[in-house]
C-alpha positions as CSV (number, residue, x, y, z in Angstrom):
1,X,185.8,96.2,-5.5
2,X,186.9,93.0,-4.2
3,X,189.3,92.2,-6.9
4,X,191.3,89.2,-8.0
5,X,192.8,87.6,-11.0
6,X,190.0,85.4,-12.3
7,X,190.3,82.3,-14.4
8,X,188.6,80.7,-17.3
9,X,189.8,77.7,-19.5
10,X,188.6,77.8,-23.1
11,X,188.0,74.3,-24.7
12,X,187.3,73.4,-28.5
13,X,190.2,75.6,-30.4
14,X,192.1,72.5,-31.6
15,X,189.1,71.1,-33.7
16,X,189.4,67.6,-32.6
17,X,187.0,65.3,-34.3
18,X,183.9,63.2,-32.4
19,X,205.3,73.9,-10.7
20,X,206.8,72.6,-8.0
21,X,207.7,69.2,-8.5
22,X,206.0,67.6,-11.2
23,X,203.8,64.7,-10.0
24,X,203.3,66.1,-6.4
25,X,199.7,64.9,-5.5
26,X,197.5,64.3,-3.0
27,X,196.1,60.6,-1.9
28,X,192.8,60.3,0.0
29,X,192.2,57.0,1.2
30,X,191.5,54.9,4.1
31,X,194.0,54.5,7.0
32,X,194.2,54.4,10.7
33,X,196.7,56.9,11.0
34,X,195.6,60.1,13.0
35,X,196.7,63.4,11.7
36,X,195.2,67.1,11.9
37,X,197.4,67.8,8.5
38,X,198.3,66.0,5.5
39,X,201.0,63.5,6.0
40,X,204.0,63.8,3.7
41,X,205.4,60.6,2.0
42,X,208.5,61.4,0.1
43,X,209.9,59.5,-2.9
44,X,213.0,58.4,-0.6
45,X,210.9,56.5,1.9
46,X,211.1,52.7,2.1
47,X,208.2,50.2,3.0
48,X,209.0,50.4,6.7
49,X,208.7,54.2,6.9
50,X,205.6,54.5,4.7
51,X,203.7,51.8,7.0
52,X,204.8,53.6,10.1
53,X,203.2,56.8,9.0
54,X,200.1,55.1,7.2
55,X,199.8,51.8,8.6
56,X,199.2,48.6,6.7
57,X,196.4,50.2,4.6
58,X,195.0,50.8,1.1
59,X,196.6,54.5,1.5
60,X,199.8,52.9,2.5
61,X,199.5,50.5,-0.8
62,X,198.6,53.3,-2.8
63,X,201.6,55.4,-1.9
64,X,204.0,52.4,-2.2
65,X,202.9,51.8,-5.8
66,X,203.2,55.5,-6.7
67,X,206.8,55.7,-5.1
68,X,208.0,52.7,-6.9
69,X,207.1,54.3,-10.2
70,X,208.4,57.8,-9.8
71,X,206.5,59.7,-7.2
72,X,208.5,62.2,-5.4
73,X,206.0,63.7,-2.9
74,X,202.5,62.4,-1.9
75,X,200.4,64.3,0.6
76,X,198.2,61.8,2.1
77,X,194.5,62.8,3.8
78,X,193.8,59.7,6.0
79,X,190.0,59.0,6.1
80,X,188.2,56.7,8.3
81,X,186.1,53.7,7.1
82,X,182.6,54.2,6.3
83,X,182.2,50.6,5.8
84,X,184.2,47.9,7.8
85,X,186.1,45.3,6.2
86,X,185.2,42.0,6.2
87,X,186.4,38.5,7.2
88,X,185.6,35.6,4.8
89,X,185.2,31.8,5.4
90,X,187.9,30.0,6.9
91,X,189.1,27.1,4.8
92,X,191.3,24.4,6.8
93,X,193.3,21.8,5.2
94,X,194.6,19.9,8.5
95,X,195.0,16.5,10.2
96,X,195.3,18.0,13.7
97,X,192.6,18.0,16.2
98,X,192.9,21.4,17.4
99,X,190.6,24.7,16.1
100,X,191.3,28.0,14.5
101,X,189.3,31.2,14.6
102,X,189.8,35.0,13.5
103,X,188.6,38.1,15.3
104,X,188.8,41.8,14.4
105,X,188.2,44.1,11.7
106,X,190.8,44.1,8.8
107,X,192.7,47.2,7.6
108,X,193.0,46.0,4.3
109,X,192.3,43.5,1.7
110,X,194.1,40.4,2.6
111,X,194.7,36.7,1.3
112,X,195.7,35.2,4.6
113,X,197.4,31.8,5.0
114,X,198.5,30.4,8.7
115,X,200.5,27.5,8.3
116,X,201.7,25.2,11.1
117,X,205.4,24.6,10.9
118,X,206.3,22.5,13.7
119,X,203.5,20.2,15.5
120,X,202.6,20.7,19.0
121,X,200.1,22.5,21.4
122,X,199.9,26.0,22.5
123,X,203.2,27.0,23.5
124,X,204.9,24.2,21.8
125,X,203.9,24.2,18.2
126,X,204.7,26.9,15.8
127,X,203.3,28.5,12.6
128,X,204.1,31.2,10.1
129,X,201.5,33.4,8.2
130,X,201.2,34.7,4.8
131,X,199.1,37.9,4.0
132,X,199.2,37.5,0.0
133,X,197.9,34.1,-0.5
134,X,201.3,32.2,0.3
135,X,203.4,34.4,-2.0
136,X,205.5,35.5,1.0
137,X,205.6,34.3,4.6
138,X,206.7,35.6,8.0
139,X,209.4,34.0,10.0
140,X,208.5,31.1,12.3
141,X,206.5,32.0,15.5
142,X,205.7,30.0,18.5
143,X,202.2,29.5,19.2
144,X,201.2,31.6,22.2
145,X,200.2,29.9,25.5
146,X,197.1,31.7,25.4
147,X,196.6,30.7,21.6
148,X,196.0,34.4,20.4
149,X,198.2,36.0,18.3
150,X,198.1,39.2,16.2
151,X,198.7,39.3,12.7
152,X,200.9,42.3,12.7
153,X,199.3,45.6,11.4
154,X,196.5,43.8,10.0
155,X,193.8,44.6,12.5
156,X,193.2,40.8,13.1
157,X,193.9,38.5,15.7
158,X,193.9,34.7,15.5
159,X,192.8,32.1,18.1
160,X,194.6,28.7,18.2
161,X,192.5,26.5,20.5
162,X,194.1,22.9,21.6
163,X,192.0,19.8,21.5
164,X,191.1,18.1,24.7
165,X,192.7,14.9,23.8
166,X,196.0,16.6,22.5
167,X,197.6,16.2,19.0
168,X,196.1,19.8,18.4
169,X,198.4,20.9,15.6
170,X,200.3,19.0,13.0
171,X,203.1,20.1,10.7
172,X,201.4,21.3,7.3
173,X,197.9,22.3,8.5
174,X,196.9,25.2,6.8
175,X,194.2,27.8,7.6
176,X,193.2,30.2,4.7
177,X,190.9,33.1,4.3
178,X,190.3,36.3,2.4
179,X,189.2,39.8,3.7
180,X,187.8,42.8,2.1
181,X,189.4,46.2,2.6
182,X,187.2,49.0,4.4
183,X,185.7,51.4,2.2
184,X,185.0,55.3,2.4
185,X,181.8,57.0,1.9
186,X,181.1,59.8,-0.8
187,X,180.6,62.4,1.9
188,X,183.9,61.7,3.8
189,X,185.8,62.0,0.3
190,X,184.1,65.2,-0.3
191,X,184.9,66.6,3.0
192,X,188.6,65.7,2.4
193,X,188.9,67.3,-0.8
194,X,187.4,70.5,0.6
195,X,189.7,70.5,3.2
196,X,192.3,71.4,0.6
197,X,190.6,74.7,-0.7
198,X,192.8,76.7,1.8
199,X,195.7,74.5,1.7
200,X,199.3,76.2,1.2
201,X,200.4,72.7,-0.4
202,X,200.9,73.1,-4.2
203,X,200.0,69.8,-6.0
204,X,199.0,68.7,-9.4
205,X,196.1,66.2,-8.8
206,X,194.3,64.2,-6.3
207,X,194.3,60.4,-6.3
208,X,191.0,58.9,-4.5
209,X,192.2,55.5,-3.4
210,X,189.9,52.7,-3.5
211,X,187.0,51.6,-5.7
212,X,184.3,54.5,-6.5
213,X,181.5,54.7,-9.0
214,X,179.6,57.6,-10.9
215,X,177.9,59.4,-8.3
216,X,181.5,60.5,-6.6
217,X,182.8,61.1,-10.0
218,X,180.1,63.3,-10.8
219,X,180.5,65.2,-7.5
220,X,184.3,65.4,-8.0
221,X,183.8,67.0,-11.7
222,X,181.8,69.8,-10.1
223,X,184.4,70.3,-7.3
224,X,187.1,70.5,-10.0
225,X,185.2,73.4,-11.6
226,X,184.8,75.2,-8.6
227,X,188.7,74.9,-7.4
228,X,189.6,76.5,-10.8
229,X,186.6,79.3,-10.9
230,X,186.1,79.9,-7.2
231,X,189.3,79.1,-5.5
232,X,191.9,79.6,-8.4
233,X,193.5,76.1,-7.7
234,X,193.6,74.1,-10.8
235,X,193.5,70.2,-10.5
236,X,192.3,67.0,-11.6
237,X,191.1,63.8,-10.1
238,X,192.2,60.1,-10.6
239,X,189.6,57.8,-9.4
240,X,189.5,53.8,-9.4
241,X,186.8,52.1,-11.2
242,X,185.8,48.5,-9.5
243,X,186.8,45.4,-10.5
244,X,184.8,42.3,-11.5
245,X,182.5,40.7,-9.3
246,X,182.5,37.2,-8.7
247,X,179.2,36.5,-10.3
248,X,179.9,38.7,-13.5
249,X,181.0,37.6,-16.9
250,X,183.6,39.6,-18.7
251,X,180.8,41.3,-21.1
252,X,178.6,42.2,-17.9
253,X,181.5,43.9,-16.2
254,X,182.6,45.9,-19.3
255,X,179.0,46.9,-20.1
256,X,178.5,47.9,-16.5
257,X,181.9,50.0,-17.0
258,X,180.3,51.6,-20.0
259,X,177.4,52.5,-18.0
260,X,179.1,54.1,-15.4
261,X,181.0,56.3,-17.8
262,X,177.9,57.8,-19.2
263,X,176.9,61.6,-18.2
264,X,180.7,62.1,-16.8
265,X,182.2,64.7,-19.0
266,X,185.0,66.5,-17.6
267,X,188.6,67.3,-18.5
268,X,189.4,67.1,-14.9
269,X,188.3,63.5,-14.2
270,X,190.6,60.5,-14.8
271,X,189.3,57.1,-14.0
272,X,191.6,54.1,-13.9
273,X,189.7,50.7,-15.3
274,X,192.6,48.4,-15.0
275,X,193.6,45.9,-12.7
276,X,196.5,43.4,-12.1
277,X,198.2,40.6,-10.1
278,X,201.1,42.7,-9.0
279,X,204.2,42.3,-6.7
280,X,204.4,45.4,-4.5
281,X,207.3,47.3,-3.0
282,X,207.1,45.1,0.2
283,X,207.2,41.8,-1.6
284,X,203.5,41.2,-1.3
285,X,201.9,39.8,-4.5
286,X,198.2,41.1,-4.9
287,X,195.3,42.0,-6.9
288,X,195.4,45.8,-7.5
289,X,194.2,48.7,-9.2
290,X,196.6,50.1,-11.3
291,X,196.0,53.5,-10.3
292,X,199.1,53.8,-8.0
293,X,201.2,52.8,-10.9
294,X,199.8,55.6,-13.0
295,X,199.9,58.2,-10.2
296,X,203.5,57.3,-9.9
297,X,204.4,57.7,-13.6
298,X,203.3,61.3,-13.5
299,X,206.2,62.0,-11.2
300,X,208.7,61.2,-13.9
301,X,206.7,62.4,-16.9
302,X,207.1,66.4,-17.7
303,X,203.7,67.9,-18.0
304,X,203.3,67.5,-21.7
305,X,204.8,64.0,-21.7
306,X,202.3,61.0,-22.2
307,X,202.8,58.5,-19.6
308,X,201.8,56.0,-22.5
309,X,205.1,56.9,-24.1
310,X,206.6,53.5,-24.9
311,X,210.1,54.1,-24.9
312,X,210.2,56.0,-21.5
313,X,207.5,54.3,-19.3
314,X,207.6,50.4,-19.6
315,X,205.9,48.5,-16.6
316,X,208.0,45.5,-16.0
317,X,206.4,42.1,-16.3
318,X,208.6,41.1,-13.3
319,X,206.2,43.7,-11.2
320,X,203.0,43.3,-13.0
321,X,202.3,39.6,-13.3
322,X,199.3,39.6,-15.5
323,X,196.5,41.7,-16.2
324,X,192.9,40.8,-14.6
325,X,190.4,39.6,-14.9
326,X,191.4,36.9,-17.1
327,X,190.7,37.7,-20.8
328,X,190.2,41.7,-20.3
329,X,192.8,42.2,-23.0
330,X,189.9,41.6,-25.6
331,X,188.1,44.6,-24.0
332,X,190.8,47.0,-23.6
333,X,190.3,48.9,-27.0
334,X,186.6,49.0,-25.9
335,X,187.7,50.5,-22.3
336,X,190.1,53.0,-24.1
337,X,187.5,54.5,-26.5
338,X,185.2,54.9,-23.5
339,X,188.1,57.2,-22.2
340,X,189.0,54.9,-19.1
341,X,192.7,54.4,-18.4
342,X,193.9,51.1,-19.1
343,X,197.1,49.2,-19.3
344,X,198.1,46.9,-22.3
345,X,200.8,44.7,-23.8
346,X,202.0,45.5,-27.4
347,X,202.8,42.4,-29.7
348,X,206.7,42.2,-29.6
349,X,207.0,43.9,-26.1
350,X,207.3,41.9,-22.9
351,X,206.7,44.8,-20.6
352,X,203.3,46.6,-20.0
353,X,202.3,50.2,-21.0
354,X,199.7,52.7,-20.1
355,X,197.3,52.7,-23.4
356,X,196.6,56.3,-22.9
357,X,196.2,58.9,-20.3
358,X,192.7,59.5,-20.9
359,X,190.6,62.1,-19.3
360,X,186.8,61.7,-19.4
361,X,186.5,65.0,-21.3
362,X,183.4,65.7,-23.8
363,X,183.7,64.6,-27.3
364,X,185.8,67.1,-29.3
365,X,187.9,68.7,-26.3
366,X,191.0,70.0,-26.4
367,X,192.0,68.3,-23.2
368,X,191.6,64.5,-24.3
369,X,194.6,63.6,-22.3
370,X,196.4,64.1,-19.0
371,X,199.3,65.5,-20.6
372,X,197.0,68.2,-22.1
373,X,195.3,69.2,-18.8
374,X,198.9,69.3,-17.0
375,X,200.0,71.6,-19.2
376,X,197.1,73.8,-19.2
377,X,197.2,73.8,-15.2
378,X,200.7,74.5,-15.0
379,X,200.1,77.6,-17.5
380,X,197.2,78.7,-15.2
381,X,199.1,78.5,-12.2
382,X,202.3,80.3,-13.2
383,X,200.5,83.2,-15.3
384,X,197.8,83.9,-12.6
385,X,200.8,84.1,-10.2
386,X,202.4,86.8,-12.3
387,X,199.1,88.5,-12.8
388,X,198.6,88.8,-9.1
389,X,201.7,91.0,-9.1
390,X,200.1,93.3,-11.4
391,X,196.8,93.6,-9.3
392,X,195.9,97.1,-8.2
393,X,198.6,98.8,-10.2
394,X,198.3,102.1,-11.5
395,X,197.4,102.8,-15.4
396,X,198.1,106.3,-16.6
397,X,194.9,106.9,-19.1
398,X,197.5,109.3,-20.9
399,X,200.0,106.6,-21.8
400,X,198.1,103.3,-21.5
401,X,200.2,101.7,-24.4
402,X,203.4,101.9,-22.0
403,X,201.6,100.3,-19.0
404,X,199.8,97.5,-21.0
405,X,203.2,96.4,-22.6
406,X,204.7,96.1,-19.3
407,X,202.0,93.9,-18.1
408,X,202.0,92.0,-21.4
409,X,205.9,91.2,-20.9
410,X,205.5,89.9,-17.5
411,X,202.6,87.7,-18.0
412,X,204.6,86.4,-21.3
413,X,207.5,85.3,-18.9
414,X,205.7,81.9,-17.6
415,X,205.1,81.1,-21.5
416,X,208.9,81.7,-22.3
417,X,209.6,79.3,-19.4
418,X,207.1,76.7,-20.9
419,X,208.5,76.8,-24.5
420,X,212.1,76.6,-22.8
421,X,211.3,73.9,-21.0
422,X,209.5,72.3,-24.1
423,X,206.2,72.0,-22.6
424,X,204.8,73.8,-25.1
425,X,205.7,75.0,-28.7
426,X,204.9,78.6,-28.8
427,X,202.4,81.3,-26.6
428,X,201.4,84.8,-26.7
429,X,199.6,87.3,-24.3
430,X,197.1,89.7,-26.0
431,X,195.4,92.5,-24.0
432,X,192.1,94.0,-25.3
433,X,192.6,97.7,-25.5
434,X,190.1,98.6,-28.2
435,X,187.2,98.4,-25.7
436,X,189.3,99.3,-22.6
437,X,187.9,102.2,-20.3
438,X,190.1,101.7,-17.6
439,X,188.9,104.7,-15.5
440,X,185.4,103.1,-15.4
441,X,185.9,99.1,-15.8
442,X,189.2,99.1,-13.8
443,X,189.4,95.5,-15.3
444,X,191.6,94.3,-18.3
445,X,190.6,91.3,-20.6
446,X,193.6,89.1,-21.3
447,X,193.9,86.1,-23.7
448,X,196.8,83.6,-23.5
449,X,197.1,81.2,-26.3
450,X,199.7,78.5,-26.7
451,X,200.6,75.9,-29.3
452,X,200.9,72.3,-27.3
453,X,203.4,70.0,-28.1
454,X,202.2,67.1,-30.6
455,X,202.0,63.5,-29.8
456,X,202.4,60.4,-32.2
457,X,199.4,58.2,-31.1
458,X,199.5,55.8,-34.2
459,X,201.6,54.8,-37.0
460,X,201.0,53.4,-40.3
461,X,203.7,51.2,-41.8
462,X,203.7,50.2,-45.3
463,X,206.0,47.3,-46.7
464,X,206.7,46.4,-50.5
465,X,208.9,44.6,-52.2
466,X,211.3,46.4,-54.8
467,X,212.8,44.8,-57.8
468,X,215.9,46.6,-58.6
469,X,215.9,45.1,-61.9
470,X,212.8,46.6,-63.0
471,X,212.8,49.3,-66.0
């Protein structure tokens, strides 16, 4: 018999109505870095080190966001672009007679401003540039004699061309344009996920960096089940919903997100539908999906703790400048009810907070939130590791009870650890002996039950006036 310790997670027992490093995870995203193995980004790395390893790319940005909010270890799988980034129209505000052009393929989404500081021709004048719409600028740089210059790490080159009659570039001349980030195709994402099947890395979840849609979410839901049942590697996925399009109203955008959500029912899928104008770790102010923040918070939260816990996980308004698109606050309740992860503000609080760490689980699931799934996955990993130690061991048919008790005690150890760590309230291991025929079946049926920690999701306050003189 090709034996193993097999796993099944049973859902629906709560009756809800219609270990290595917490937060260690995988990020899969666009990067021009080349590596045959996942690239480790640690929580102690600064911006320079992260960009040295991953470039100025969407994958690096997501790592910076996660590190800043608590991630201690991220293993990155760089993926080449399936669709190249684009360069938008150049908008010039100038009085000089010189011209300006852009070449290359962008590594990321940028709002680029090139500004002339000192007037002059090529090799005389100087400029500075910003990748975040003018929030931060480089130091002053002399325009090269050839007129060609690279915008560091962006994948782009700019070309200054002198006018025939001189007076080419004047102080204050500005050239602005935007780029879109390159994108992965679904097949590349699936291949990257499948590369983890036999990986020695122990991790909790996989973050797919960049906007994705229902087709990929559905494929990943199936893969999550395979990882649990076939490969004995419980995980969950964090994906990013797209942002609003230029021609969409808020109603149209939210309805489109609700349509995308239909048919996705898995406790192992989480989709962040929350965007903001945010100041990144390197000082750039950009429009981002907030999944990087969410994945960082998991590194600070123990498995049973909600990252929506107001006391513990405020997101500073000094970093998160405002939610996007404008007016999305009126739709957060709708998106939360559809089980997207959103970020909100509470009246009376200046900071921002995760609304709920929703999973796209079926109605009535015991695993409605990431904290439910994280606890379950921890127990699956730990109890299975203990069970493997007991595989192929001898059982004396004449004294089955003694052997069973020994196995039960070993498998109960991870549950005791979880109770001690306040991850669960209590737990038990039960081995079915009534229908046991060990000489024929050579198999044990074992049931692990546990009581999770509770959470306060809502409070109801009642205020009344008391008359101390009333009889």
